[in-house]
C-alpha positions, 0 to 999 in steps of 0.5 A: 648585717655589716655594710660593705665599703665602696671599694668592694666588688659586686658579685652579682654582675651578670656580664662581668665574665662568663661562668664557663668557657664560651664559644668566643674564647675557643679558636675554632680551627684547632684540631682539638676543637674540630675533633670535639665538634666532629665527635658530637656531629658524627654521633648525631649523624649516625641516626640518619643512617639508622633511620634510613636503614630501619625505614628500608627494613620496615618497608620490606616487612610491609609490602612489595610496593612500599619496599619498592619506594624505600629501596628506590630512595636507599639506592639513589644518590641520596641514600648512598650519600647518607650511608657513606656519611654514616659509614664515615661517622661510624669510623670517626666516632670509633677512632675518637672513642679510642682517642678518649680512652687513651686520654682517660688512661693519662696518655697523649695529653701533651698538646702536640700529641693531642693534635697528632691524635686528632689528625689521626682520627680525621685521616684514619676515618677517611681512609677506613671509609674508603677502604670499607667502600672498596672492600664492600 
């Protein structure tokens, strides 16, 4: 094998630079970053509403006493908070999905348009949540 000269750079230094973008590089207060994080959070948060709803339905099938306990939790402030948060998560996740379909079609990729669409997802999801609550 040939020896390397002293001026050759070593490539096995683990701390020279990150291999992929790291959280320290991102500006966490850009709407695109917030939108990306919210999409992940709302995807997971949907499970809280699903679990609470399934528990309520399961309790209804088990017994009257068990249903009374589950119903008390579901109709309490905590249950209403979970279901309202899940409703907002559904709307946000839906709008963010539409946004990504628009991006996948090659549209809206300019920074200004991407920011507008990010704000549209946040504001639209809040408005649609309030509208749904008002109707129901």
